[in-house]
Backbone as CSV, one residue per row, in Angstrom:
resi,resn,N_x,N_y,N_z,CA_x,CA_y,CA_z,C_x,C_y,C_z
1,UNK,-4.283,8.691,-7.228,-4.767,7.404,-7.906,-3.784,6.781,-8.934
2,UNK,-2.679,7.485,-9.252,-1.876,6.944,-10.312,-1.186,5.709,-9.676
3,UNK,-0.781,5.760,-8.259,-0.143,4.778,-7.728,-1.049,3.443,-7.500
4,UNK,-2.085,3.499,-7.249,-3.257,2.581,-7.093,-3.388,2.095,-8.385
5,UNK,-3.565,2.607,-9.579,-3.841,2.217,-10.818,-2.513,1.550,-11.413
6,UNK,-1.363,1.995,-10.903,-0.191,1.185,-11.412,-0.280,-0.140,-10.665
7,UNK,-0.446,-0.254,-9.406,-0.519,-1.440,-8.668,-1.610,-2.460,-9.147
8,UNK,-2.712,-1.896,-9.484,-3.741,-2.616,-10.204,-3.397,-3.182,-11.405
9,UNK,-2.556,-2.584,-12.208,-1.951,-2.966,-13.439,-0.981,-3.966,-13.310
10,UNK,-0.748,-4.283,-12.085,0.407,-5.280,-11.825,1.927,-4.579,-11.637
11,UNK,2.060,-3.284,-11.532,3.278,-2.680,-11.578,3.899,-2.514,-10.049
12,UNK,5.165,-2.748,-9.905,5.490,-2.382,-8.672,5.851,-0.924,-8.538
13,UNK,5.743,-0.205,-7.444,5.765,1.343,-7.391,6.996,1.667,-6.662
14,UNK,7.380,2.913,-6.864,8.394,3.627,-5.989,7.683,5.039,-5.683
15,UNK,7.612,5.172,-4.322,6.793,6.260,-3.642,7.590,6.987,-2.762
16,UNK,7.283,8.170,-2.481,8.034,9.052,-1.560,7.285,8.666,-0.002
17,UNK,8.057,8.932,1.037,7.391,8.523,2.250,6.141,9.485,2.806
18,UNK,6.275,10.749,2.014,5.109,11.676,2.293,3.637,11.305,1.665
19,UNK,3.765,10.317,0.697,2.651,9.874,0.082,1.691,9.033,0.749
20,UNK,0.630,9.400,1.068,-0.437,8.414,1.868,-0.981,7.384,1.086
21,UNK,-0.381,6.254,1.173,-0.838,5.283,0.315,-0.786,3.776,0.874
22,UNK,-1.375,2.838,0.013,-1.385,1.413,0.503,-0.238,0.607,0.235
23,UNK,0.813,1.310,-0.463,1.946,0.357,-0.650,2.773,0.168,0.549
24,UNK,3.287,-1.147,0.647,4.170,-1.603,1.677,5.685,-1.634,1.142
25,UNK,6.375,-0.893,2.004,7.954,-0.837,1.489,8.431,-2.141,1.383
26,UNK,9.171,-2.553,0.156,9.863,-3.874,-0.071,8.862,-4.926,-0.228
27,UNK,7.377,-4.594,-0.367,6.522,-5.689,-0.688,5.866,-5.514,-1.944
28,UNK,5.335,-4.360,-2.314,4.587,-3.851,-3.531,5.524,-3.053,-4.283
29,UNK,6.520,-2.631,-3.728,7.357,-1.634,-4.440,8.328,-0.997,-3.202
30,UNK,8.700,0.142,-3.467,9.680,0.772,-2.484,9.172,2.125,-2.143
31,UNK,9.346,2.606,-0.683,8.993,3.903,-0.441,10.414,4.387,0.127
32,UNK,10.610,5.574,-0.336,11.914,6.100,-0.197,11.652,7.724,0.291
33,UNK,12.690,8.339,0.887,12.657,9.602,1.581,12.442,10.558,0.422
34,UNK,11.605,11.650,0.542,11.521,12.712,-0.347,12.961,13.434,-0.592
35,UNK,13.089,13.629,-1.894,14.266,14.335,-2.391,15.614,13.589,-2.628
36,UNK,15.453,12.124,-2.042,16.531,11.337,-1.900,16.844,10.649,-3.441
37,UNK,17.590,11.578,-4.270,17.863,10.996,-5.727,18.515,9.661,-5.859
38,UNK,19.629,9.392,-4.894,20.220,8.282,-4.825,19.348,6.968,-4.519
39,UNK,18.488,7.260,-3.633,17.579,6.104,-3.201,16.715,5.898,-4.596
40,UNK,16.095,6.822,-5.169,15.342,6.696,-6.293,16.038,5.917,-7.446
41,UNK,17.316,6.281,-7.654,18.107,5.642,-8.760,18.296,4.374,-8.409
42,UNK,18.662,3.979,-7.144,18.970,2.553,-6.744,17.739,1.578,-6.861
43,UNK,16.488,2.151,-6.731,15.332,1.447,-6.500,14.882,1.421,-8.098
44,UNK,15.097,2.127,-8.987,14.817,2.109,-10.390,15.752,1.049,-10.947
45,UNK,16.892,0.930,-10.588,18.003,0.111,-11.221,17.728,-1.289,-10.685
46,UNK,17.414,-1.383,-9.332,17.090,-2.816,-8.703,15.923,-3.191,-9.704
47,UNK,14.870,-2.513,-9.665,13.662,-3.215,-10.456,13.898,-3.484,-11.783
48,UNK,14.773,-2.609,-12.448,15.324,-2.865,-13.958,15.938,-4.223,-14.118
49,UNK,16.977,-4.231,-13.144,17.840,-5.269,-13.312,17.412,-6.689,-12.867
50,UNK,16.523,-6.500,-11.787,16.092,-8.020,-11.261,14.538,-8.413,-11.693
51,UNK,14.346,-8.929,-12.868,13.133,-9.301,-13.497,12.252,-10.157,-12.444
52,UNK,12.920,-10.905,-11.772,12.137,-11.852,-10.870,11.414,-10.836,-9.618
53,UNK,12.261,-9.979,-9.132,11.776,-8.947,-8.083,10.679,-8.274,-8.649
54,UNK,10.992,-7.856,-9.852,9.905,-6.790,-10.517,8.657,-7.602,-10.689
55,UNK,8.738,-8.679,-11.077,7.473,-9.580,-11.493,6.891,-9.906,-10.197
56,UNK,7.473,-10.323,-9.116,6.873,-10.649,-7.886,6.408,-9.625,-7.267
57,UNK,6.844,-8.517,-7.157,6.391,-7.228,-6.507,4.995,-6.940,-7.263
58,UNK,5.193,-6.968,-8.640,4.068,-6.617,-9.551,2.843,-7.416,-9.055
59,UNK,2.990,-8.966,-9.036,1.913,-9.836,-8.674,1.359,-9.275,-7.339
60,UNK,2.152,-9.107,-6.333,1.543,-8.834,-4.958,0.980,-7.330,-5.069
61,UNK,1.359,-6.575,-5.664,0.903,-5.195,-5.973,-0.601,-5.303,-6.615
62,UNK,-0.764,-6.191,-7.528,-2.086,-6.339,-8.225,-3.088,-6.925,-7.133
63,UNK,-2.543,-7.837,-6.512,-3.418,-8.485,-5.300,-3.759,-7.678,-4.226
64,UNK,-2.808,-6.665,-3.989,-3.210,-5.728,-2.885,-4.069,-4.810,-3.426
65,UNK,-4.020,-4.214,-4.524,-4.953,-3.175,-5.063,-6.220,-3.722,-5.143
66,UNK,-6.423,-5.108,-5.499,-7.714,-5.658,-5.501,-8.407,-5.705,-4.194
67,UNK,-7.732,-5.661,-3.170,-8.182,-5.440,-1.869,-8.757,-4.047,-1.475
68,UNK,-8.687,-3.105,-2.298,-9.249,-1.860,-2.019,-10.324,-1.483,-3.162
69,UNK,-11.535,-1.911,-2.752,-12.574,-1.727,-3.806,-13.787,-1.251,-2.921
70,UNK,-14.858,-0.625,-3.457,-16.012,-0.175,-2.715,-16.671,-1.327,-1.767
71,UNK,-16.582,-2.327,-2.125,-17.371,-3.571,-1.261,-16.359,-3.771,-0.050
72,UNK,-15.087,-3.813,-0.144,-14.358,-4.178,0.904,-14.435,-2.839,1.715
73,UNK,-14.313,-1.666,1.150,-14.311,-0.377,1.915,-15.618,-0.498,2.903
74,UNK,-16.636,-0.607,2.286,-17.892,-0.708,3.199,-18.012,-1.782,4.240
75,UNK,-17.403,-2.886,3.741,-17.287,-4.042,4.945,-16.433,-3.601,6.095
76,UNK,-15.360,-2.903,5.793,-14.396,-2.257,7.066,-14.988,-1.462,7.612
77,UNK,-15.914,-0.279,7.079,-16.238,0.772,7.531,-17.268,0.081,8.547
78,UNK,-18.199,-0.753,8.101,-19.375,-1.291,8.991,-18.749,-1.889,10.104
79,UNK,-17.652,-2.643,9.912,-16.824,-3.380,11.082,-16.280,-2.398,12.035
80,UNK,-15.776,-1.389,11.519,-15.279,-0.269,12.473,-16.460,0.341,13.349
81,UNK,-17.419,0.582,12.720,-18.630,1.167,13.523,-19.106,0.361,14.465
82,UNK,-19.106,-1.001,14.235,-19.642,-2.065,15.074,-18.651,-2.075,16.374
83,UNK,-17.519,-2.024,16.093,-16.549,-2.010,17.153,-16.429,-0.957,18.027
84,UNK,-16.827,0.139,17.335,-16.911,1.502,18.137,-18.208,1.491,19.012
85,UNK,-19.219,1.123,18.638,-20.564,1.075,19.324,-20.528,-0.092,20.409
86,UNK,-19.871,-1.119,20.037,-19.764,-2.256,21.155,-18.646,-1.803,22.217
87,UNK,-17.837,-0.921,21.993,-16.806,-0.516,23.081,-15.535,-1.201,22.687
88,UNK,-15.289,-2.017,21.675,-14.153,-2.994,21.508,-13.082,-1.859,21.168
89,UNK,-13.132,-0.774,20.460,-12.251,0.212,20.234,-12.146,1.265,21.185
90,UNK,-11.062,1.515,21.944,-11.075,2.485,22.767,-10.383,3.867,22.610
91,UNK,-9.804,3.871,21.452,-8.983,5.026,21.057,-8.929,5.454,19.626
92,UNK,-8.505,6.644,19.230,-8.371,6.999,17.890,-7.449,5.936,17.335
93,UNK,-6.194,5.688,18.054,-5.187,4.810,17.477,-5.711,3.326,17.198
94,UNK,-6.725,2.864,18.158,-7.251,1.522,17.683,-7.982,1.685,16.338
95,UNK,-8.694,2.667,15.949,-9.499,2.892,14.792,-8.387,2.948,13.639
96,UNK,-7.215,3.708,13.815,-6.157,3.870,12.864,-5.655,2.296,12.527
97,UNK,-5.389,1.823,13.645,-4.647,0.437,13.668,-5.502,-0.512,12.789
98,UNK,-6.731,-0.385,12.967,-7.805,-1.250,12.390,-7.934,-1.062,10.731
99,UNK,-7.454,0.396,10.328,-7.625,0.417,8.957,-6.322,-0.155,8.181
100,UNK,-5.277,-0.464,8.886,-4.106,-0.988,8.200,-4.364,-2.494,7.912
101,UNK,-3.978,-2.920,6.699,-3.981,-4.216,6.278,-2.669,-5.114,6.622
């Protein structure tokens, strides 16, 4: 939850690729390979040095975090069930694609 809370606070985040999260690389922050210290250093320095990038990513992060609330979750879940029942979704991949924003 720390990443979601940081995004909700308007902060860009740096996460590793093995973290299941809503962050989109290069949009709300950065997603780097596990154990890549150089990538982590580069991302930290980039956000530290580029105030406008940091501010822009933070604003987008806040807006993205606001999309993940219980009301929106319920709406998406109901839509997914409707599509499953109506036959619009044909495979598990379709369901996974639908969960992406």
